[in-house]
C-alpha positions as CSV (number, residue, x, y, z in Angstrom):
1,M,-23.6,102.8,177.6
2,K,-22.3,105.5,179.9
3,R,-21.0,107.5,176.9
4,L,-24.2,106.9,174.9
5,F,-26.3,108.1,177.9
6,T,-24.1,111.2,178.2
7,L,-24.3,112.1,174.5
8,L,-28.1,111.6,174.3
9,S,-28.6,113.7,177.4
10,L,-26.5,116.5,175.9
11,V,-28.7,116.5,172.8
12,I,-31.9,116.6,174.8
13,L,-30.7,119.4,177.1
14,H,-29.2,121.6,174.3
15,Q,-32.3,123.6,174.1
16,F,-32.5,124.4,177.9
17,S,-30.5,126.6,180.2
18,A,-30.3,128.2,183.7
19,Q,-28.4,128.6,186.9
20,E,-28.9,129.5,190.5
21,S,-29.7,133.2,190.7
22,L,-28.0,135.8,192.8
23,I,-29.8,139.1,192.5
24,D,-31.0,138.3,188.9
25,T,-27.6,137.1,187.8
26,V,-26.9,133.5,186.9
27,F,-23.5,131.8,187.8
28,I,-22.6,128.4,186.3
29,D,-19.6,127.9,188.7
30,N,-21.5,128.0,192.0
31,Q,-18.5,126.7,194.0
32,F,-16.3,129.8,193.3
33,N,-18.4,132.0,195.7
34,K,-18.4,129.2,198.3
35,V,-14.6,128.7,198.4
36,G,-14.2,132.5,198.4
37,K,-15.5,132.6,202.0
38,T,-12.1,131.3,203.3
39,A,-9.7,131.1,200.4
40,K,-7.9,134.0,198.9
41,I,-9.6,134.9,195.6
42,S,-9.5,137.8,193.1
43,R,-12.1,138.8,190.6
44,I,-11.4,140.6,187.3
45,N,-14.5,142.1,185.7
46,S,-15.2,142.9,182.1
47,E,-14.0,146.5,182.3
48,K,-10.7,145.5,183.8
49,I,-10.4,142.8,181.1
50,L,-10.4,145.5,178.4
51,E,-7.4,147.2,179.9
52,N,-5.3,144.1,178.8
53,S,-7.5,142.9,175.9
54,T,-4.6,141.6,173.8
55,S,-4.4,138.2,175.5
56,L,-5.1,136.3,178.7
57,S,-1.3,136.3,179.2
58,D,-1.2,140.1,179.5
59,L,-4.3,140.1,181.8
60,L,-2.8,137.7,184.3
61,R,0.7,139.2,184.0
62,F,-0.4,142.7,184.9
63,Q,-3.4,142.1,187.1
64,S,-2.3,139.1,189.2
65,N,0.6,137.5,191.1
66,I,1.0,134.7,188.5
67,Y,4.3,134.6,186.6
68,I,3.7,134.1,182.9
69,K,6.2,132.4,180.7
70,E,5.6,133.5,177.1
71,N,7.8,132.4,174.1
72,G,7.4,135.9,172.6
73,R,4.1,137.8,172.4
74,G,1.2,135.6,171.3
75,A,3.2,132.4,171.2
76,T,3.1,129.4,173.6
77,S,2.4,130.7,177.1
78,S,2.1,129.1,180.5
79,P,1.6,130.2,184.1
80,S,3.7,129.6,187.3
81,F,1.4,130.0,190.3
82,R,3.3,130.3,193.5
83,G,6.3,128.8,191.7
84,T,4.6,125.5,191.0
85,G,4.6,125.7,187.2
86,A,2.0,125.4,184.5
87,Q,0.8,121.8,185.1
88,R,-0.1,122.7,188.7
89,T,-2.4,125.5,187.8
90,A,-6.0,124.5,186.9
91,F,-8.0,126.3,184.3
92,V,-11.7,126.1,185.2
93,W,-14.3,126.9,182.6
94,N,-17.7,127.5,184.2
95,G,-16.8,125.1,187.1
96,I,-15.2,122.4,184.9
97,N,-11.4,121.7,184.9
98,V,-10.4,122.0,181.2
99,N,-6.6,121.4,181.5
100,S,-5.4,119.3,178.5
101,I,-5.6,115.5,179.0
102,F,-2.4,115.4,176.9
103,L,-0.3,118.2,178.5
104,G,-2.1,118.6,181.8
105,Q,-2.1,122.4,181.5
106,G,-3.7,125.2,179.5
107,D,-1.9,127.2,176.8
108,I,-3.0,130.7,178.0
109,N,-2.7,132.2,174.5
110,N,-5.2,129.6,173.3
111,L,-7.8,130.8,175.9
112,N,-9.1,134.0,174.5
113,L,-10.2,136.2,177.4
114,L,-12.7,138.2,175.2
115,S,-14.9,135.0,175.5
116,Y,-15.7,135.6,179.2
117,E,-17.6,138.1,181.3
118,N,-15.2,137.8,184.2
119,V,-12.0,136.0,185.2
120,G,-11.6,134.7,188.8
121,I,-8.3,133.7,190.5
122,K,-8.2,131.3,193.4
123,F,-4.9,131.1,195.3
124,G,-3.8,127.8,196.8
125,G,-4.8,124.2,196.4
126,G,-8.3,123.2,195.3
127,S,-8.1,119.6,194.2
128,V,-11.0,118.5,196.5
129,I,-13.4,120.6,194.3
130,Y,-11.5,121.2,191.0
131,G,-9.4,118.1,190.6
132,S,-6.1,117.4,189.1
133,G,-3.6,120.3,188.7
134,A,-5.3,122.6,191.3
135,I,-2.1,122.8,193.4
136,G,-0.7,126.3,193.0
137,G,-4.1,127.8,192.3
138,S,-6.8,128.0,189.7
139,V,-7.9,130.5,187.0
140,H,-11.7,130.6,186.5
141,L,-13.1,131.6,183.1
142,N,-16.8,132.4,183.7
143,N,-19.8,133.3,181.7
144,T,-22.9,134.7,183.3
145,L,-26.6,135.0,182.4
146,D,-29.1,137.6,183.6
147,F,-32.8,137.4,184.1
148,D,-35.4,140.2,183.6
149,K,-32.9,142.7,182.0
150,G,-34.4,143.0,178.5
151,F,-32.1,143.4,175.5
152,H,-28.6,144.9,175.6
153,G,-25.3,144.4,173.8
154,S,-21.9,145.8,173.2
155,L,-19.4,146.0,170.4
156,F,-15.7,146.4,170.9
157,S,-12.9,146.9,168.5
158,E,-9.2,147.6,169.1
159,F,-6.4,148.4,166.7
160,G,-2.8,148.2,167.8
161,S,0.8,148.1,166.8
162,F,2.2,145.3,164.7
163,G,-1.1,145.0,162.8
164,T,-3.1,143.9,165.9
165,L,-6.9,143.7,165.9
166,N,-9.0,142.6,168.9
167,S,-12.8,142.7,168.7
168,F,-16.0,141.2,170.0
169,I,-19.7,141.5,169.8
170,K,-22.0,140.5,172.7
171,T,-25.8,140.4,172.8
172,K,-28.1,139.4,175.7
173,F,-31.8,139.1,176.1
174,S,-33.7,138.1,179.2
175,N,-37.2,138.2,180.7
176,E,-38.5,136.7,183.9
177,K,-38.1,133.1,182.7
178,L,-35.7,133.1,179.7
179,S,-32.1,134.3,179.3
180,F,-30.1,134.2,176.1
181,S,-26.5,135.3,175.5
182,F,-24.4,135.2,172.3
183,S,-20.9,136.5,171.7
184,A,-18.3,136.3,169.0
185,N,-14.7,137.4,169.2
186,H,-11.7,137.6,166.9
187,S,-8.1,138.5,167.4
188,K,-5.2,138.7,164.9
189,S,-1.8,140.2,164.6
190,D,1.1,140.3,162.2
191,N,3.1,140.4,165.4
192,D,6.4,141.3,163.6
193,Y,7.9,143.5,166.3
194,E,11.6,144.2,166.6
195,V,14.1,144.7,169.4
196,A,17.0,146.2,167.5
197,E,19.3,146.4,170.5
198,K,19.3,142.6,170.8
199,K,19.1,142.0,167.0
200,F,15.8,140.3,167.5
201,I,12.9,140.2,165.1
202,N,9.8,138.3,165.9
203,R,9.8,136.5,162.5
204,N,6.9,134.2,161.8
205,G,5.1,135.4,164.9
206,E,1.7,136.0,163.4
207,Y,-1.5,134.6,165.0
208,Q,-5.2,134.7,164.7
209,N,-8.1,133.2,166.6
210,T,-11.9,133.2,166.6
211,G,-14.4,132.2,169.3
212,F,-18.1,131.8,169.6
213,N,-20.1,131.5,172.8
214,L,-23.8,130.7,173.3
215,G,-25.7,130.5,176.5
216,L,-29.3,129.8,177.4
217,A,-31.2,129.7,180.7
218,Y,-34.8,128.8,181.4
219,K,-36.7,128.9,184.7
220,I,-39.4,126.2,184.7
221,N,-40.7,127.3,188.0
222,E,-39.3,128.8,191.3
223,N,-37.5,125.6,192.1
224,N,-36.2,124.3,188.8
225,E,-33.9,125.8,186.2
226,F,-32.2,124.5,183.1
227,Y,-29.1,125.9,181.5
228,W,-26.7,125.5,178.6
229,Q,-23.4,127.1,177.8
230,T,-21.3,126.2,174.7
231,Q,-18.1,127.5,173.2
232,H,-16.2,127.0,169.9
233,Y,-12.6,128.3,169.4
234,D,-10.3,128.2,166.4
235,S,-6.7,129.3,166.5
236,D,-3.8,129.6,164.0
237,Q,-0.6,130.3,165.9
238,H,2.8,130.6,164.3
239,Y,6.0,130.0,166.3
240,P,8.8,132.6,166.1
241,I,12.1,131.7,164.3
242,F,15.5,133.4,164.9
243,D,16.7,133.5,161.3
244,E,14.9,134.1,158.1
245,N,16.4,130.9,156.6
246,Q,14.9,128.7,159.4
247,T,11.9,126.6,158.6
248,K,8.6,128.3,159.6
249,T,6.3,126.3,161.9
250,K,2.8,126.7,163.2
251,Y,0.2,125.2,165.6
252,L,-3.5,124.9,164.9
253,V,-6.1,124.4,167.7
254,Q,-9.8,123.8,167.5
255,T,-11.7,123.6,170.8
256,F,-15.3,122.7,171.5
257,R,-16.9,122.8,174.9
258,S,-20.6,122.2,175.7
259,L,-22.2,122.1,179.2
260,A,-25.9,121.5,179.9
261,G,-27.4,121.4,183.4
262,W,-30.4,121.3,185.7
263,K,-30.6,123.1,189.0
264,S,-33.3,122.3,191.5
265,H,-33.8,123.5,195.1
266,S,-36.1,123.4,198.0
267,N,-35.9,124.5,201.6
268,K,-33.4,121.7,202.6
269,I,-31.9,120.7,199.3
270,K,-30.0,122.2,196.3
271,N,-28.8,120.1,193.4
272,D,-26.9,121.0,190.3
273,L,-26.5,118.3,187.6
274,K,-24.0,119.0,184.8
275,L,-23.5,117.1,181.6
276,V,-20.3,118.1,179.8
277,Y,-18.5,117.4,176.5
278,L,-15.0,118.8,175.9
279,E,-13.0,118.3,172.7
280,D,-9.5,119.6,171.9
281,N,-8.1,119.1,168.5
282,F,-4.5,120.2,167.7
283,Q,-2.1,119.9,164.8
284,Y,1.6,120.9,164.7
285,F,3.3,121.7,161.4
286,G,7.1,121.4,161.4
287,D,7.0,123.1,158.0
288,I,4.0,125.4,157.3
289,N,4.2,124.4,153.7
290,K,3.8,120.7,154.3
291,A,1.4,118.3,156.0
292,K,1.1,118.3,159.7
293,S,4.0,116.7,161.7
294,N,2.0,115.5,164.6
295,G,-1.2,116.2,166.5
296,G,-4.0,114.7,168.5
297,I,-7.6,114.8,169.6
298,G,-8.7,114.7,173.2
299,K,-12.3,114.1,174.2
300,Q,-13.9,114.2,177.7
301,Y,-17.4,113.1,178.7
302,I,-18.3,114.3,182.1
303,V,-21.3,113.9,184.4
304,R,-21.0,116.1,187.5
305,N,-23.5,116.4,190.3
306,D,-23.3,119.0,193.1
307,F,-25.7,118.2,196.0
308,D,-26.3,120.4,199.0
309,Y,-28.2,119.3,202.1
310,F,-28.9,122.0,204.6
311,V,-28.9,120.8,208.2
312,S,-30.0,124.3,209.2
313,N,-29.8,127.7,207.7
314,K,-26.2,127.9,208.9
315,S,-24.7,124.5,208.2
316,S,-24.8,122.1,205.2
317,F,-23.3,119.0,203.7
318,N,-22.1,119.2,200.1
319,L,-21.6,116.0,198.1
320,I,-19.8,116.4,194.7
321,S,-19.8,113.3,192.5
322,E,-18.2,113.2,189.0
323,Y,-17.7,110.6,186.3
324,Q,-15.2,111.2,183.5
325,Y,-14.4,109.2,180.4
326,N,-11.3,110.5,178.8
327,Q,-10.2,109.4,175.3
328,G,-7.2,110.5,173.3
329,E,-6.0,109.8,169.7
330,G,-2.5,110.8,168.8
331,Y,-0.9,111.4,165.4
332,Q,2.8,110.7,164.8
333,S,3.4,111.0,168.6
334,G,3.5,107.4,169.6
335,I,0.2,107.9,171.4
336,Q,-2.4,105.5,170.0
337,N,-5.8,105.5,171.6
338,P,-5.5,105.9,175.3
339,K,-8.6,105.8,177.4
340,R,-9.3,106.5,181.1
341,N,-12.4,106.1,183.3
342,Q,-12.4,108.2,186.5
343,V,-14.9,108.6,189.3
344,N,-14.5,111.4,191.9
345,L,-16.4,111.7,195.2
346,S,-16.0,114.8,197.4
347,L,-17.8,115.5,200.6
348,L,-17.7,118.9,202.3
349,Y,-19.3,120.2,205.5
350,R,-19.7,124.0,206.0
351,N,-20.7,125.7,209.2
352,E,-21.4,129.4,210.0
353,Q,-23.5,129.1,213.1
354,L,-21.2,131.4,215.0
355,A,-21.6,135.0,214.0
356,K,-17.9,135.7,213.7
357,F,-16.5,132.2,212.7
358,Y,-17.0,130.2,209.5
359,W,-15.4,126.8,208.9
360,E,-15.5,123.9,206.5
361,L,-14.0,120.4,206.1
362,G,-13.6,118.4,202.9
363,A,-12.5,115.0,201.8
364,K,-12.2,113.4,198.3
365,Y,-11.3,110.1,196.8
366,D,-10.7,109.4,193.1
367,F,-11.1,106.0,191.5
368,V,-8.9,106.3,188.5
369,E,-8.2,103.6,185.9
370,G,-4.6,102.8,185.5
371,Y,-2.9,104.3,188.6
372,E,-3.3,104.6,192.3
373,S,-4.8,107.9,193.3
374,P,-4.4,109.6,196.7
375,F,-6.9,110.5,199.4
376,L,-7.4,114.2,199.5
377,F,-8.7,116.6,202.2
378,S,-9.2,120.2,203.0
379,A,-9.9,122.2,206.1
380,S,-10.4,125.9,206.4
381,G,-11.9,128.6,208.6
382,K,-12.4,132.3,208.8
383,Y,-12.6,134.4,212.0
384,K,-13.8,138.0,212.2
385,V,-12.0,139.4,215.2
386,N,-13.5,142.9,214.9
387,D,-14.6,145.4,212.3
388,W,-11.0,146.1,211.1
389,Y,-9.3,142.7,211.3
390,Q,-10.2,139.1,210.2
391,T,-8.1,136.0,209.6
392,S,-8.4,132.8,207.7
393,I,-6.5,129.5,207.4
394,N,-6.5,126.8,204.7
395,I,-4.9,123.4,204.9
396,S,-5.2,120.8,202.1
397,R,-3.8,117.8,200.3
398,N,-3.8,118.1,196.5
399,F,-2.6,116.2,193.5
400,K,-1.8,116.1,189.8
401,A,-2.4,113.0,187.8
402,P,0.0,111.9,185.1
403,T,-1.2,113.0,181.6
404,F,-1.5,111.0,178.4
405,N,1.8,112.5,177.2
406,D,3.5,111.7,180.5
407,L,2.4,108.0,180.2
408,F,2.3,107.2,176.6
409,W,4.5,109.6,174.5
410,T,6.8,107.5,172.3
411,P,9.7,107.5,172.7
412,G,10.0,108.6,176.3
413,G,6.6,108.1,178.0
414,N,6.7,106.5,181.5
415,P,3.7,104.3,182.4
416,D,5.1,103.8,185.9
417,L,4.7,107.4,187.0
418,K,2.9,108.1,190.3
419,A,0.5,111.0,190.9
420,E,2.1,114.2,192.3
421,T,0.8,115.0,195.8
422,S,1.3,118.0,198.0
423,Y,0.4,119.3,201.4
424,Q,-0.4,123.0,201.7
425,A,-1.0,125.4,204.5
426,E,-1.7,129.2,204.3
427,M,-2.9,131.8,206.7
428,S,-4.3,135.1,205.5
429,H,-4.7,138.3,207.5
430,Y,-7.0,141.1,206.4
431,L,-7.0,144.6,207.9
432,S,-9.1,147.5,206.9
433,Y,-9.1,151.2,207.9
434,Q,-11.4,153.7,206.2
435,N,-10.7,153.4,202.5
436,F,-7.6,151.2,202.9
437,K,-7.4,147.4,202.9
438,L,-4.4,145.2,203.6
439,G,-4.0,141.5,203.0
440,I,-1.1,139.4,204.1
441,T,-0.8,135.7,203.2
442,P,2.2,133.5,204.1
443,Y,2.0,129.9,202.6
444,Y,3.9,126.7,202.4
445,I,3.5,123.8,199.9
446,K,5.3,120.5,200.3
447,M,5.3,118.4,197.1
448,K,6.2,114.8,196.6
449,D,6.8,112.9,193.3
450,M,6.7,116.0,191.2
451,I,6.8,115.0,187.5
452,Q,9.7,116.4,185.5
453,W,10.9,115.6,182.0
454,V,14.6,114.9,181.9
455,P,17.0,113.8,179.1
456,V,17.9,110.1,179.0
457,T,19.8,110.5,175.7
458,P,20.7,113.6,173.7
459,A,17.6,113.1,171.6
460,I,15.1,111.5,174.0
461,W,13.5,113.0,177.1
462,S,11.4,111.0,179.7
463,P,9.3,112.1,182.7
464,I,10.3,110.9,186.2
465,N,9.0,111.5,189.7
466,V,11.3,114.0,191.6
467,D,11.4,113.1,195.3
468,K,10.6,116.4,197.1
469,V,10.1,120.1,196.3
470,D,9.1,122.8,198.7
471,F,7.4,126.0,197.8
472,Y,6.9,128.8,200.3
473,G,6.5,132.6,200.3
474,L,4.4,135.6,201.2
475,E,1.8,137.6,199.3
476,T,0.6,141.0,200.3
477,E,-1.9,143.4,198.8
478,L,-2.7,147.0,199.8
479,S,-5.7,148.7,198.2
480,F,-7.3,152.2,198.3
481,N,-10.8,152.8,197.1
482,K,-12.7,156.1,197.3
483,N,-15.6,157.8,195.6
484,W,-16.2,161.6,195.5
485,T,-18.7,163.7,193.6
486,N,-18.1,163.0,189.9
487,Q,-14.8,161.1,190.6
488,K,-13.5,157.9,192.0
489,L,-10.1,156.3,192.6
490,N,-9.2,152.6,192.9
491,S,-5.6,151.5,193.5
492,Q,-3.8,148.3,194.5
493,I,-0.2,147.3,194.9
494,S,0.7,143.7,195.5
495,Y,4.0,142.1,196.4
496,S,5.0,138.4,196.2
497,Y,8.0,136.6,197.7
498,T,8.3,133.1,196.2
499,K,10.8,130.3,196.9
500,A,10.6,127.0,195.0
501,I,13.4,124.7,196.2
502,D,14.4,121.3,194.9
503,Q,15.2,119.5,198.2
504,E,17.9,117.4,196.5
505,T,19.9,120.3,194.9
506,K,18.7,123.1,197.3
507,N,18.3,125.3,194.2
508,Q,15.5,127.6,193.1
509,L,13.4,126.1,190.3
510,S,13.8,127.7,186.9
511,Y,11.5,130.7,185.9
512,V,10.4,131.5,189.4
513,P,11.0,135.1,190.3
514,I,11.7,135.5,194.0
515,H,10.3,139.0,194.0
516,Q,7.3,140.3,192.0
517,I,5.4,143.6,192.3
518,N,2.1,144.6,190.6
519,F,0.6,148.0,190.8
520,N,-2.8,149.1,189.3
521,T,-4.6,152.3,189.6
522,N,-7.8,153.7,188.0
523,Y,-9.1,157.3,188.2
524,Q,-12.4,158.4,186.8
525,Y,-13.5,162.1,186.5
526,K,-16.9,162.5,184.9
527,I,-16.5,161.2,181.3
528,V,-12.7,160.7,181.5
529,G,-11.0,157.6,182.9
530,L,-7.3,157.0,183.4
531,F,-5.4,153.8,184.3
532,F,-1.8,153.0,185.0
533,Q,-0.1,149.6,185.5
534,A,3.4,148.6,186.7
535,L,5.0,145.2,186.8
536,Y,8.3,144.3,188.3
537,N,9.9,140.8,188.2
538,S,13.3,140.0,189.8
539,K,15.8,137.9,188.0
540,R,14.8,134.3,187.1
541,F,17.1,131.4,186.7
542,T,16.7,129.6,183.3
543,N,17.8,126.2,184.7
544,N,17.7,124.4,188.0
545,T,21.5,124.7,188.5
546,E,21.1,128.5,189.0
547,S,24.0,129.0,186.5
548,N,22.1,131.3,184.1
549,F,19.4,133.9,184.6
550,L,17.3,136.5,183.0
551,K,17.7,140.1,184.2
552,D,15.0,141.8,186.3
553,F,12.6,144.1,184.5
554,L,10.0,146.9,185.1
555,V,7.2,147.4,182.6
556,L,4.8,150.4,182.7
557,N,1.5,150.7,180.9
558,A,-1.1,153.5,180.8
559,G,-4.3,154.4,179.1
560,I,-7.2,156.8,178.8
561,N,-10.9,156.2,178.2
562,I,-13.4,158.9,177.2
563,N,-17.2,158.7,177.1
564,P,-18.1,161.6,174.8
565,I,-21.7,160.6,174.6
566,K,-23.8,158.0,176.3
567,N,-23.1,154.4,175.3
568,I,-19.9,155.3,173.4
569,Q,-16.4,154.9,174.8
570,V,-13.1,155.7,173.0
571,G,-9.8,154.6,174.4
572,F,-6.1,154.9,173.9
573,K,-3.3,153.0,175.7
574,V,0.5,152.8,175.6
575,N,2.2,149.5,176.6
576,N,5.8,149.4,177.9
577,I,6.0,153.2,178.2
578,A,9.7,153.2,179.2
579,N,10.7,151.0,176.3
580,Q,12.0,148.2,178.6
581,I,13.9,145.4,176.9
582,Y,12.8,142.2,178.7
583,E,12.3,138.4,178.3
584,T,9.9,136.1,180.2
585,V,11.6,133.1,178.5
586,N,15.2,132.9,177.4
587,Y,15.9,134.2,173.9
588,Y,12.3,135.4,173.3
589,F,12.1,139.1,173.8
590,M,8.8,140.9,174.4
591,P,7.7,144.0,172.5
592,K,9.1,147.5,173.3
593,R,6.8,150.5,173.4
594,N,3.6,149.9,171.5
595,Y,0.1,151.5,171.1
596,A,-3.5,150.7,170.8
597,V,-6.7,152.6,170.2
598,N,-10.2,151.2,170.8
599,L,-13.9,151.9,170.5
600,K,-16.7,150.4,172.5
601,L,-20.4,150.8,171.8
602,N,-23.2,149.7,174.1
603,F,-26.7,149.3,172.8
């Protein structure tokens, strides 16, 4: 009955849409701005997205502190946020955690960034709000809708080395009550690059994907809004082989996401009800000329309600309740038809009655079918000491639930796994002077029962709970922003020091660089814009014994954009200017110097 109610409600609400407005802009994930009051966050807008339009992997690699493990350009890719690994980074689509119910993570190269208006990054634990996997941090993929902006649109097309094409079209129309948004994007590449010095050819590396997004919003009156956001994604991703005589493989993915909601508000109350349906369908072909080897379908039905009660203008209680029904169906994986019911209850109190001090407390409990879930909490505060210095602190307990693969994969699944839990503390310091801003954030994460797959026989692996792992480090960012007549300059350099230590072996976990540096600068003079990017990663161990490692690397990118006439922009960029030979995963080399030219039309 619960599933039937959810499906019927989705059908009824498909024709409506809206969100809470902030200066005529509609945000579906209304929690992101709230957590940003104390947590360390980063926002990447649509213009910055186009600097690394090839993939979400490239965007996060060059414009964040997240280490990206990529099995060759365009292939399987996963994040390591503060050293915690892919399963401990939550991917949040318009406020909903969309990590796979099978893998417990998101394959970044099957999340096309051209589908979104902006990408947000939240550092640190967020399980009280965003659920399982939000331990190292979360990546937020957001769509927005505007009111009273009329009709406008844009068309973008980029051609690059290795037969690469990235393109999208976006259109929007809005008046005082109605907002409509549609976009379609397509990416493809032969991806047959070569690294002659290492006798490496990215054979069978081609890929292509297509996405469609539709959003609607309607204001019934000043106090009630309906909204709807839906997305369809289709991907064909081939896996590189090392020899032309090897059997070629590929991986197909079809994703459908639909979210309908109703926002209502009065002087004392705000409420946001979401009804969500998520479906992930994947097939793996061990031989591209034969039938699929294995695959699966994951379905999630979610009802989420976000209720705010304002005690005063400066303090409020926030109750978040969520019901999930997860259903999987495996093919040739030993997974039959696992099902899971889950109810989440989160209560937060926020207070900003003092002019210079803001604080909040949060607590959450999950009722999860099949295993014991932990009690979670969060506490944070931000204090503005004076005009040039402020500080914030965040303390939380977070978790990651065992996935369907962890529990039921045959052979090897372990139904006795416990949920991972972690305690986290971080303290940020922000200083500003004229056009300079400096941020310094030391952090510490203590994790218990971390799930790791280990060999039990030469052919069979099984997941176990590792007793204790500690993650600690330091993140710093220095930015400079200045506007002059006809010109502006924006620059930022960030440095990360990361330790991820298995408390039994005392060794650094694999694929966690101890040192990472990102540098981005943009300069605009009248109709000409220039950008430059630099990324440095120190050596990374390829196993937990620290016996083998990948060499450090420095990659440089640059580009130019010209607006010859209004509403037309032409761009050119060079990736890996210095022809650096580097790997993010052992044996899989990334491309050397390559080029791209693009055209953007606004109408």
